[in-house]
N, CA, C and O atoms as a GROMACS GRO file, in nm:
protein
  280
    1UNK      N    1   2.524  -2.630  -8.042
    1UNK     CA    2   2.450  -2.578  -7.887
    1UNK      C    3   2.576  -2.518  -7.813
    1UNK      O    4   2.692  -2.559  -7.815
    2UNK      N    5   2.521  -2.410  -7.748
    2UNK     CA    6   2.596  -2.306  -7.684
    2UNK      C    7   2.587  -2.345  -7.516
    2UNK      O    8   2.490  -2.400  -7.464
    3UNK      N    9   2.690  -2.310  -7.457
    3UNK     CA   10   2.694  -2.358  -7.291
    3UNK      C   11   2.676  -2.189  -7.247
    3UNK      O   12   2.677  -2.086  -7.315
    4UNK      N   13   2.657  -2.215  -7.097
    4UNK     CA   14   2.612  -2.103  -7.008
    4UNK      C   15   2.669  -1.996  -7.036
    4UNK      O   16   2.597  -1.904  -7.076
    5UNK      N   17   2.842  -1.969  -7.021
    5UNK     CA   18   2.917  -1.908  -7.039
    5UNK      C   19   2.921  -1.813  -7.221
    5UNK      O   20   2.952  -1.694  -7.222
    6UNK      N   21   2.894  -1.873  -7.332
    6UNK     CA   22   2.885  -1.855  -7.430
    6UNK      C   23   2.732  -1.766  -7.419
    6UNK      O   24   2.736  -1.644  -7.427
    7UNK      N   25   2.647  -1.813  -7.407
    7UNK     CA   26   2.496  -1.753  -7.381
    7UNK      C   27   2.529  -1.597  -7.298
    7UNK      O   28   2.481  -1.489  -7.330
    8UNK      N   29   2.608  -1.619  -7.205
    8UNK     CA   30   2.623  -1.504  -7.139
    8UNK      C   31   2.675  -1.380  -7.222
    8UNK      O   32   2.607  -1.279  -7.242
    9UNK      N   33   2.788  -1.399  -7.260
    9UNK     CA   34   2.861  -1.358  -7.366
    9UNK      C   35   2.785  -1.276  -7.474
    9UNK      O   36   2.789  -1.154  -7.485
   10UNK      N   37   2.702  -1.381  -7.567
   10UNK     CA   38   2.629  -1.323  -7.646
   10UNK      C   39   2.524  -1.232  -7.604
   10UNK      O   40   2.498  -1.139  -7.680
   11UNK      N   41   2.452  -1.246  -7.481
   11UNK     CA   42   2.376  -1.169  -7.460
   11UNK      C   43   2.429  -0.991  -7.409
   11UNK      O   44   2.380  -0.878  -7.411
   12UNK      N   45   2.537  -1.046  -7.374
   12UNK     CA   46   2.633  -0.897  -7.317
   12UNK      C   47   2.636  -0.819  -7.409
   12UNK      O   48   2.617  -0.698  -7.399
   13UNK      N   49   2.666  -0.896  -7.535
   13UNK     CA   50   2.701  -0.831  -7.679
   13UNK      C   51   2.603  -0.753  -7.725
   13UNK      O   52   2.622  -0.646  -7.784
   14UNK      N   53   2.510  -0.797  -7.704
   14UNK     CA   54   2.345  -0.757  -7.754
   14UNK      C   55   2.326  -0.622  -7.700
   14UNK      O   56   2.301  -0.513  -7.752
   15UNK      N   57   2.349  -0.668  -7.569
   15UNK     CA   58   2.292  -0.542  -7.465
   15UNK      C   59   2.351  -0.422  -7.514
   15UNK      O   60   2.288  -0.318  -7.532
   16UNK      N   61   2.531  -0.444  -7.546
   16UNK     CA   62   2.610  -0.336  -7.567
   16UNK      C   63   2.602  -0.272  -7.704
   16UNK      O   64   2.611  -0.150  -7.723
   17UNK      N   65   2.581  -0.372  -7.805
   17UNK     CA   66   2.492  -0.323  -7.955
   17UNK      C   67   2.390  -0.240  -7.938
   17UNK      O   68   2.348  -0.182  -8.038
   18UNK      N   69   2.336  -0.220  -7.830
   18UNK     CA   70   2.204  -0.151  -7.834
   18UNK      C   71   2.255  -0.023  -7.778
   18UNK      O   72   2.236   0.087  -7.829
   19UNK      N   73   2.346  -0.057  -7.629
   19UNK     CA   74   2.346   0.070  -7.574
   19UNK      C   75   2.491   0.143  -7.566
   19UNK      O   76   2.510   0.256  -7.523
   20UNK      N   77   2.566   0.074  -7.607
   20UNK     CA   78   2.694   0.125  -7.654
   20UNK      C   79   2.806   0.041  -7.559
   20UNK      O   80   2.782   0.000  -7.445
   21UNK      N   81   2.919   0.028  -7.622
   21UNK     CA   82   3.049  -0.065  -7.584
   21UNK      C   83   3.059  -0.027  -7.415
   21UNK      O   84   3.105  -0.116  -7.344
   22UNK      N   85   3.025   0.081  -7.359
   22UNK     CA   86   3.087   0.106  -7.256
   22UNK      C   87   2.982   0.117  -7.119
   22UNK      O   88   3.006   0.142  -7.001
   23UNK      N   89   2.845   0.084  -7.199
   23UNK     CA   90   2.714   0.047  -7.134
   23UNK      C   91   2.702  -0.008  -7.018
   23UNK      O   92   2.738  -0.123  -7.044
   24UNK      N   93   2.675  -0.006  -6.906
   24UNK     CA   94   2.651  -0.104  -6.789
   24UNK      C   95   2.531  -0.128  -6.726
   24UNK      O   96   2.455  -0.031  -6.731
   25UNK      N   97   2.481  -0.240  -6.661
   25UNK     CA   98   2.350  -0.221  -6.601
   25UNK      C   99   2.374  -0.134  -6.465
   25UNK      O  100   2.462  -0.143  -6.380
   26UNK      N  101   2.271  -0.050  -6.476
   26UNK     CA  102   2.260   0.025  -6.299
   26UNK      C  103   2.180  -0.049  -6.227
   26UNK      O  104   2.097  -0.120  -6.285
   27UNK      N  105   2.188  -0.048  -6.087
   27UNK     CA  106   2.124  -0.085  -6.005
   27UNK      C  107   1.970  -0.097  -6.040
   27UNK      O  108   1.905  -0.006  -6.091
   28UNK      N  109   1.926  -0.206  -6.011
   28UNK     CA  110   1.801  -0.235  -6.032
   28UNK      C  111   1.730  -0.236  -6.196
   28UNK      O  112   1.614  -0.244  -6.236
   29UNK      N  113   1.833  -0.225  -6.249
   29UNK     CA  114   1.815  -0.278  -6.401
   29UNK      C  115   1.855  -0.415  -6.448
   29UNK      O  116   1.952  -0.483  -6.416
   30UNK      N  117   1.753  -0.440  -6.534
   30UNK     CA  118   1.774  -0.602  -6.586
   30UNK      C  119   1.763  -0.608  -6.752
   30UNK      O  120   1.725  -0.513  -6.820
   31UNK      N  121   1.794  -0.712  -6.795
   31UNK     CA  122   1.732  -0.692  -6.955
   31UNK      C  123   1.745  -0.873  -6.994
   31UNK      O  124   1.835  -0.941  -6.945
   32UNK      N  125   1.651  -0.923  -7.080
   32UNK     CA  126   1.630  -1.097  -7.110
   32UNK      C  127   1.688  -1.072  -7.251
   32UNK      O  128   1.689  -0.970  -7.319
   33UNK      N  129   1.732  -1.188  -7.272
   33UNK     CA  130   1.760  -1.266  -7.400
   33UNK      C  131   1.705  -1.362  -7.446
   33UNK      O  132   1.715  -1.463  -7.375
   34UNK      N  133   1.632  -1.377  -7.567
   34UNK     CA  134   1.552  -1.492  -7.578
   34UNK      C  135   1.654  -1.584  -7.699
   34UNK      O  136   1.705  -1.547  -7.805
   35UNK      N  137   1.652  -1.706  -7.632
   35UNK     CA  138   1.730  -1.826  -7.745
   35UNK      C  139   1.620  -1.901  -7.755
   35UNK      O  140   1.510  -1.891  -7.700
   36UNK      N  141   1.680  -2.003  -7.858
   36UNK     CA  142   1.614  -2.084  -7.923
   36UNK      C  143   1.526  -2.153  -7.862
   36UNK      O  144   1.423  -2.192  -7.915
   37UNK      N  145   1.569  -2.179  -7.713
   37UNK     CA  146   1.507  -2.307  -7.637
   37UNK      C  147   1.515  -2.222  -7.492
   37UNK      O  148   1.510  -2.306  -7.402
   38UNK      N  149   1.522  -2.114  -7.448
   38UNK     CA  150   1.534  -2.058  -7.343
   38UNK      C  151   1.512  -1.913  -7.333
   38UNK      O  152   1.475  -1.842  -7.427
   39UNK      N  153   1.540  -1.868  -7.192
   39UNK     CA  154   1.533  -1.694  -7.190
   39UNK      C  155   1.661  -1.700  -7.105
   39UNK      O  156   1.682  -1.798  -7.033
   40UNK      N  157   1.724  -1.627  -7.111
   40UNK     CA  158   1.832  -1.551  -6.973
   40UNK      C  159   1.783  -1.411  -6.955
   40UNK      O  160   1.745  -1.339  -7.048
   41UNK      N  161   1.785  -1.373  -6.813
   41UNK     CA  162   1.768  -1.263  -6.748
   41UNK      C  163   1.869  -1.267  -6.690
   41UNK      O  164   1.910  -1.358  -6.616
   42UNK      N  165   1.942  -1.122  -6.730
   42UNK     CA  166   2.035  -1.068  -6.689
   42UNK      C  167   2.026  -0.932  -6.554
   42UNK      O  168   1.991  -0.823  -6.601
   43UNK      N  169   2.044  -0.933  -6.446
   43UNK     CA  170   2.013  -0.818  -6.376
   43UNK      C  171   2.127  -0.777  -6.270
   43UNK      O  172   2.213  -0.853  -6.227
   44UNK      N  173   2.110  -0.638  -6.236
   44UNK     CA  174   2.206  -0.596  -6.133
   44UNK      C  175   2.148  -0.524  -6.002
   44UNK      O  176   2.097  -0.412  -5.990
   45UNK      N  177   2.173  -0.634  -5.900
   45UNK     CA  178   2.098  -0.595  -5.770
   45UNK      C  179   2.214  -0.565  -5.684
   45UNK      O  180   2.302  -0.641  -5.645
   46UNK      N  181   2.195  -0.425  -5.660
   46UNK     CA  182   2.286  -0.350  -5.526
   46UNK      C  183   2.443  -0.411  -5.568
   46UNK      O  184   2.516  -0.459  -5.482
   47UNK      N  185   2.488  -0.398  -5.732
   47UNK     CA  186   2.615  -0.405  -5.765
   47UNK      C  187   2.614  -0.570  -5.800
   47UNK      O  188   2.712  -0.604  -5.868
   48UNK      N  189   2.549  -0.645  -5.776
   48UNK     CA  190   2.561  -0.777  -5.793
   48UNK      C  191   2.504  -0.833  -5.940
   48UNK      O  192   2.396  -0.792  -5.982
   49UNK      N  193   2.562  -0.903  -5.992
   49UNK     CA  194   2.500  -0.940  -6.140
   49UNK      C  195   2.461  -1.079  -6.130
   49UNK      O  196   2.531  -1.173  -6.091
   50UNK      N  197   2.316  -1.082  -6.177
   50UNK     CA  198   2.266  -1.188  -6.132
   50UNK      C  199   2.225  -1.257  -6.287
   50UNK      O  200   2.195  -1.188  -6.384
   51UNK      N  201   2.231  -1.386  -6.287
   51UNK     CA  202   2.180  -1.461  -6.420
   51UNK      C  203   2.106  -1.544  -6.411
   51UNK      O  204   2.138  -1.639  -6.340
   52UNK      N  205   1.986  -1.545  -6.471
   52UNK     CA  206   1.867  -1.669  -6.451
   52UNK      C  207   1.848  -1.714  -6.572
   52UNK      O  208   1.848  -1.633  -6.664
   53UNK      N  209   1.828  -1.862  -6.599
   53UNK     CA  210   1.792  -1.915  -6.705
   53UNK      C  211   1.656  -1.969  -6.724
   53UNK      O  212   1.627  -2.049  -6.634
   54UNK      N  213   1.578  -1.953  -6.796
   54UNK     CA  214   1.435  -2.024  -6.805
   54UNK      C  215   1.404  -2.108  -6.926
   54UNK      O  216   1.385  -2.054  -7.036
   55UNK      N  217   1.399  -2.219  -6.912
   55UNK     CA  218   1.385  -2.310  -7.039
   55UNK      C  219   1.261  -2.301  -7.063
   55UNK      O  220   1.171  -2.275  -6.983
   56UNK      N  221   1.252  -2.329  -7.217
   56UNK     CA  222   1.128  -2.318  -7.282
   56UNK      C  223   1.103  -2.188  -7.357
   56UNK      O  224   1.201  -2.117  -7.380
   57UNK      N  225   0.997  -2.153  -7.392
   57UNK     CA  226   0.962  -2.041  -7.477
   57UNK      C  227   0.842  -1.966  -7.399
   57UNK      O  228   0.733  -2.016  -7.370
   58UNK      N  229   0.890  -1.815  -7.366
   58UNK     CA  230   0.806  -1.738  -7.297
   58UNK      C  231   0.686  -1.737  -7.375
   58UNK      O  232   0.679  -1.770  -7.493
   59UNK      N  233   0.555  -1.682  -7.274
   59UNK     CA  234   0.402  -1.700  -7.350
   59UNK      C  235   0.424  -1.526  -7.395
   59UNK      O  236   0.492  -1.434  -7.350
   60UNK      N  237   0.357  -1.536  -7.472
   60UNK     CA  238   0.318  -1.433  -7.561
   60UNK      C  239   0.189  -1.347  -7.504
   60UNK      O  240   0.090  -1.403  -7.551
   61UNK      N  241   0.154  -1.249  -7.434
   61UNK     CA  242   0.074  -1.199  -7.427
   61UNK      C  243   0.056  -1.035  -7.513
   61UNK      O  244   0.146  -0.952  -7.525
   62UNK      N  245  -0.053  -1.027  -7.551
   62UNK     CA  246  -0.068  -0.916  -7.671
   62UNK      C  247  -0.138  -0.818  -7.546
   62UNK      O  248  -0.259  -0.816  -7.524
   63UNK      N  249  -0.052  -0.750  -7.482
   63UNK     CA  250  -0.118  -0.624  -7.379
   63UNK      C  251   0.014  -0.549  -7.352
   63UNK      O  252   0.127  -0.594  -7.371
   64UNK      N  253  -0.011  -0.453  -7.314
   64UNK     CA  254   0.086  -0.324  -7.267
   64UNK      C  255   0.101  -0.326  -7.131
   64UNK      O  256  -0.002  -0.364  -7.077
   65UNK      N  257   0.186  -0.300  -7.056
   65UNK     CA  258   0.230  -0.271  -6.951
   65UNK      C  259   0.218  -0.119  -6.892
   65UNK      O  260   0.291  -0.047  -6.961
   66UNK      N  261   0.163  -0.055  -6.805
   66UNK     CA  262   0.142   0.059  -6.800
   66UNK      C  263   0.244   0.153  -6.748
   66UNK      O  264   0.262   0.275  -6.754
   67UNK      N  265   0.306   0.048  -6.691
   67UNK     CA  266   0.438   0.090  -6.604
   67UNK      C  267   0.565   0.148  -6.689
   67UNK      O  268   0.651   0.217  -6.635
   68UNK      N  269   0.566   0.114  -6.823
   68UNK     CA  270   0.646   0.147  -6.935
   68UNK      C  271   0.579   0.219  -6.992
   68UNK      O  272   0.621   0.195  -7.106
   69UNK      N  273   0.458   0.336  -7.014
   69UNK     CA  274   0.417   0.400  -7.102
   69UNK      C  275   0.498   0.529  -7.043
   69UNK      O  276   0.556   0.535  -6.934
   70UNK      N  277   0.487   0.643  -7.158
   70UNK     CA  278   0.531   0.738  -7.146
   70UNK      C  279   0.642   0.770  -7.241
   70UNK      O  280   0.699   0.878  -7.235
   0.00000   0.00000   0.00000
């Protein structure tokens, strides 16, 4: 098992793997990381980085959101 600090480091590493080592969250952006028994949401709100853990597994809904089309 990993602790909260390790989870945050692992999530940041995955983010940088996808967007590059110099990548940083812009204001209003967020990303989620799925762990075996929970989800971590990392967000930037006016320059303040937030971390929100949700225990359990997310619900899988087979639908697409129109706000992300295009």
